[in-house]
N, C-alpha and C positions, 0 to 999 in steps of 0.2 A: 217216229222222231229218230233221226240218226245224224250224228256229227262226224263219225269215223266209219268209212265204208269197210267191208271185209278186205279190200285191197289196200287199206291204210291211207285212203285219201280223205282229207278234211273237207267237209261239205257244210252247207248251211241248211238247216231244217226249218220247217214250219208245219203247223197242224191246225185243226179246227179249234183247239182249246188254247194253244200257245202260239204267239206270233214269232217270226224269225228274230225280231228285236229282243223279245223277252227271253228266248232260249239262249241267244248269244250273250245277253247280259249276265246270265247265271254262271257263265264260264269265262267271263272277260278277265278274271283275275288268275286263271289257271295257266301258269307258265309251263315251259317244257320240263323244268325240274319237277313240277307238281305231277305232270303226267308220268314222268319216270318214277315218281313216288308210288303212284297207283299201280304201275306195271310191276314194281318190286313187291308190293302187297300181294298182287294176284299170283306172282311167281311163288312166293312163300306159302300162300294159302293152298295152291295146287300141290306143292311138294308135301305139305303136312297131310293133305287129304290122301295122297298116294301112300304115305307111310302108315296112316291109320288103316287103310285098306289092307296093306300087307300084314299089319298086326292082327287084324281079324282073321285073315287066311291062315295065320300061324297059331290061331287058338288063343290069342291074348285078349281079344275083345269078343263079346258075345254077338255083336252085330255092328254094322257101320252103314251110314247113309251117305254115299259119295256125292260130291258137289261138282265134279269135273264138268266144265262147260258153262258153269253159272258164276264164275269168279267175277266177271265184270258187273253183273247185276248186283252182287252182294257188296263188293268193294265200293263201287260207284255210289250206291245208295247209302252205305254206312258212313262214307266220308262226307256226306252232306249233312249228317246229324250234328247238332250242337251238344256240348257236354251234358246239359241238363235235360235233353230229350230222352224219351224212353222207348226202347224197342222190344217188341214181343215176337219171338221167333217161333218157327215150327221145330223140326228136328234136323234140318239140313243147313242151317245158317251158320256154318263154321267160319265162313269168311267174315260175316258180320260180327261174330263173337271175337274174332282176332282183332278187327278194327276197333272194337269197344274195349280192348285191353284184357279180355278174358284169357287166362292161361289155357293153352290148348290141352294140357294134361287134365285140367278140370273138366273139359268136355269129354275126354276119353274116359274119365272115371265113371261117367254115366253109362257108357257102352261097355265098360268092363265090369260094372255091377258093384262098384265100391261106394257109390253115392247115388242119391236120388236127385241131386242138383249139381253141386260142385262149386258154385260161385255165389257171390252176394249180388243179387239184382240191383239193389240200391247203389252199391259201390260203382257198378259199371254202366248203369242205365240200360241194362240188358236182362230181360226176364229169363227165367229158366225155360228150357226146351219144352214145348208142348207136344206130347205124344198123341193126345186125342186130336184127331184131324179137324182143323178149323176152329177149335175152342179158343185159340189165342186171339182171334179177331174180336170176340166178345170181351175178353180181358182188356184188350187195348182200347176198345170203345168205352168201357166203363171207366178206365183210368183217364181217358181223354175227357169224359164228361166231368170228372172231378177236377181236372185241370181247368176246364172252362169255368166251373163254379167258383174256383179259387182265384180266377183272374190271373193265373200264372202265365209266364211267357214261354213255357216249354211246349213242345209238340210231341206227338206219339206216332210211331210207325209200327205196322204189323205185317209180317211176312207169311205168305201162304202160297200154295201151288194151284195149278189149274184144276187138279182133282179136288182139292179142298173147296174150290168155288162151287162145287155141287152140293156141299153140305148145308143143311139148314142154318147152322150157326153163323155162317158167313152172311147169308141173306138177312138174318136177324141183326147182325152187327151193322150191315149197311143201313137198315131201317132206323135203328136207334141213333146211329151217328148222324144221319140226315136230319131227323126230327130235332135232335138236340144240338145240331150244328157243332158237333164235337171236333176238336183239332186233331184229327187222326188221318194218317195216310195209309191206305190199304195198298200194299205192295205185292202184287201177284206175280210170282215167277212162273210164267207159262213155259214149262220145259217139255211140253208136247205130250206128256203121258202121265196119267193118274195110275201109277204102277204099270198096268198093261193096257189100259184103254187110252186111245189117242184123244186129243182135244176135240176132234170132229165128232166124237160120240158123246161128248159132254155138253156141247153148246153149238147152236146153229148160227150164232153171231160171235164176233170177237168179244172176249170177256170184258174188255174196257167199256163196251157199249152198255153193259148192265147198269152202270152208274147213272145213266140218264133217267132210268125208271125210278130212281130214288131221289133225283134232283140235285146231284152234284157231278162235277166233271170226271170224265174218264179219259186217260191218255195212254196210248200204246207207244212203247219205246223199244228200240233195238236193245234187247237185254245183253247182247254180246258187245255192245259199245259202251265202254266205261265212262267216256266223256258225256255222252248223251244221257246216260243213266244218272250221273251226278247232276247234270243240269235240270232234268225233269224232277228229280227228287228235291232239289233245292227249291224249285218253283212251288212244288206241292207243300213243302214244309213252311215256306213263307206265307202261303195262303192260310195254312192252319194257324200260324202265330198271329196273323192279322185278323183273325176272327171270321174268315170266309168259309170255314167248315171243312168237311172231309174231301178227299180226292182219291180216286182209284187209279193206280198205275199198273198197267199190264206190261211187264218186261218179257218180251218174246225171246226165249233162249232155248237151250236143248240140254237134256241130261245125257251126257256122252256115255256114262256108265250105267250100272244097274240101279234100280230103285233103292234097294239095299243089297248087302252082300248075300242075302237069302234069295235074290231074284236072278233070273236068267233072261236078259232082254232079247237075246237072239230068238226067243220063242214068239215074239210078237212084233218085231221090227226087222227090216232087212238091212243088209250091209250097205247098199247104195244110199239109203237115207242117212245112215250114220256118216258115210263119207262126204255127203253133201254138206252136212252140218259141220263136219271137221274143217271144211274149207272156210268156215266163218268163225274160226277159233278166236275167242276174245283176247288172248295174249298175243297171238300172231299179228293181229291188225295194229295193236299199239306198238309192238316191236318194229314193224315195218315203217310206221309213221315216224317213230323216234330216230330210226336209222337214217331215214330220208332227211330229217332235220338236223343231222349230225349231233344228236343228243344221246346216242347210244352206239357203242362199238363192241367188238367181240370181247375186249378185256373187261369192260364194265358189265356186259351180260354174263360173263363167266364169274365175275365177283358176286353178282346177284344170285346166280345159281349155287355158288359155293355157300353163301350165307343161308340159302334155303335148305341145302343139305345139312348144314350145321344145326339149323333149327329142328329139322326132322330127327337127326341123331339124338339131340338133347331130349326131344319129346319122347322118343322110344326108350331111352335110358330111364327117364323118370316114370314113364308109364309102367314099366316092368317092376318098379319098386313101390308102386302104390300099395299101401297097407290095407289089409282087410278091415272093414269097420267093426268096432265093438258092437255086440248085439243091442245093447241098450241105447246106442246112438240113434236108432231108428225113431226114437221118441223126441229127439232134439228138433227144434225149429218147426214143429207141426203147427203150433199157434204161438202168438206173441206171449200170451200168458197161459201157462199149463193148466188145463182143467183138472178137476178132481178125478174124472173118469180116466183121463190119460195118465195121471199120476198113479192111479190104482193099477192100470195095465203095466206100467213100468215096474212097479213094485212086484207084481205077480211074476213077470219074466225074470226079474232079479232073483226072486226066491227060487224059481225053477232052476236057474243056472247056478245058484249058490254064490252069487256075487253081491257086493254092497250096492245098494240103490242110492246113488249120489246124483240127483237131478241137477242140471245146470241152473245157474241163476236166471232170473227172468231176462228174456231177450229184448233189449231195448234198442231203439234206433240210435245209431251213433252219428253225431255230427262230424266226426273225424274220418268218415269213410270216403273221403274225397281223394285219397292218395293216388288212385289210378285215373282220376278224372282228366288228368293231363293227357291220357291216351285217347281221349274222346273229343279233342278239339276239331271242329268242322274244317274241312279243307278250305283254306283261304279265308276263313271268317274268324274274327276275334270273338271268343266267348264273352268278353266284356260287353259286346254289343247287345247281348240278350241276357241280362242278369235276372235271376229269379225275383218274383214279386216279394215285397216285404211281407213278413207274417210274424205274428206274436209268438215268442218262444213259450213252449209248454213243458213243464217238468214231467217227463214221461215216468219217472220213478214214482211220483205221486199218483199218476194214473194207474200204474200197475198195482200200487198198494191199495188204491180204492177198489180196483176190480177184484182184488183178492178178498176184500173184506165185505163188499156189498154185492149181494146176489143180483141186484138190479142194475149194477154198473155195466156199461157196454164195454166189451173187450175190443181193443184195437183190431180191428180186423186187419288225320292221321298221317299217316306220315310215311315218308320214304326213308327206309333205314339206310344208313351209310355203312361203309365197311367196318367202322369201329362202333357201330350201334350195338346195344345189348340185344340178346336173343329174345324171341317172342315171350319167353317165360319171365323175362325181367320187365320192370315198368318201362313203357315205351315213351319216347318224347312226345310233346304235345302235337306237333305237326311239322312238316318240312317247309311249309310255306312262310315266306316273309310276312310279317304283320299278324302272325297268329296270336301273339300276346299270351299273357298268363291266364290260367283258368279262373273262372269265377269262384270267389270264396263261397264255401257251402253255407246254406242258411242254418239257423240254429235248429236244435232238435224239434221236429214237427210234433204236432199234437196227434191224438188218436184218429182224427178224421182227415189229416193232411193227405192229399193225393198226389202231390208232386214234391217229394222230400228233397230232391236236389235243388 
């Protein structure tokens, strides 16, 4: 599926799973201003990625997983999500994190070693990075099964690579999602290499065709085409919300840099291959199309680049001042209700360090965690169109109290920035599209078994 060719030509696409009419309908509301918005997103995301790579080379980060070349796949799919949808990433979805309103410095904290997470998944609809390859597909499937049980209107998406598709976790997630008709979109970014092994040594058929064996659709899209990626992801999410079950999207793209900053890609791929994929650059094709449509000129492009530089400089400044965590903070947020075993471990370490043991109050879900939900309005869609299902409010404080006193109690287990827009570290506006509307008011505090708290 392709709507923008590498030369910047607008084409009409069709495929075995989606007709030309269906795919065009998904982007009928995307104006030139909206495409410029996504181009701006991709420009900023690339610049932040470059700055993070430089920080690692200068010893400020322990490691970094670059995303250069995959900006369209990430921005296009992320902008298709509704505010109450939930995304489960791997460790390279920096562009998705940006679109979901996660502070880039919070992501850097993970690679700097100052945090094990860095952001509130509930607040952003974006789970913590999964370092265990492929595990996030099971997390997403379980979450989606709960969403289906609760008859909620939100959908789930999970990101993984072509290498992860060889993991047993991914096959198990496909099986469970199919049998339970879970509202989950499996988004595989096929960047051609599982660290050093090419896709040809991982699969004899296109990865998207694996879906047929599980009984749900598989679609292959040009992952360097942000418009086609937006359209296909919207289509798959709409299927999920309508109760049609899972979809597998294979976004064919290319990792232009190293797998991580500990990798040397020149040892397993040649320069000619890299040059060939460089000619398919996701930013270049959008820029070419916008220029041809008189929607982008040198002055606007320079302003976008300057804003990206400003965002990168701000990220660097704040990264270098990230405080080292207090030793006892490692026990925070491990579970919703702290167990006696965990409390004893905290007390033991406090005694060893000679500091006061002051455990935090019970961590309760907050119904006011919707401040950044305005960052997550879907491109061109009003969040009010898909309000969360009504559910009874539960006093979580009472649940916590019961869990503490009863041994048998179960423990609770976007937008185009303008020149005067805030930096990525500030709350971002809902979306640049007309008709985006206000975000959906958050539901009341969920109970201990709620699976779609937004």
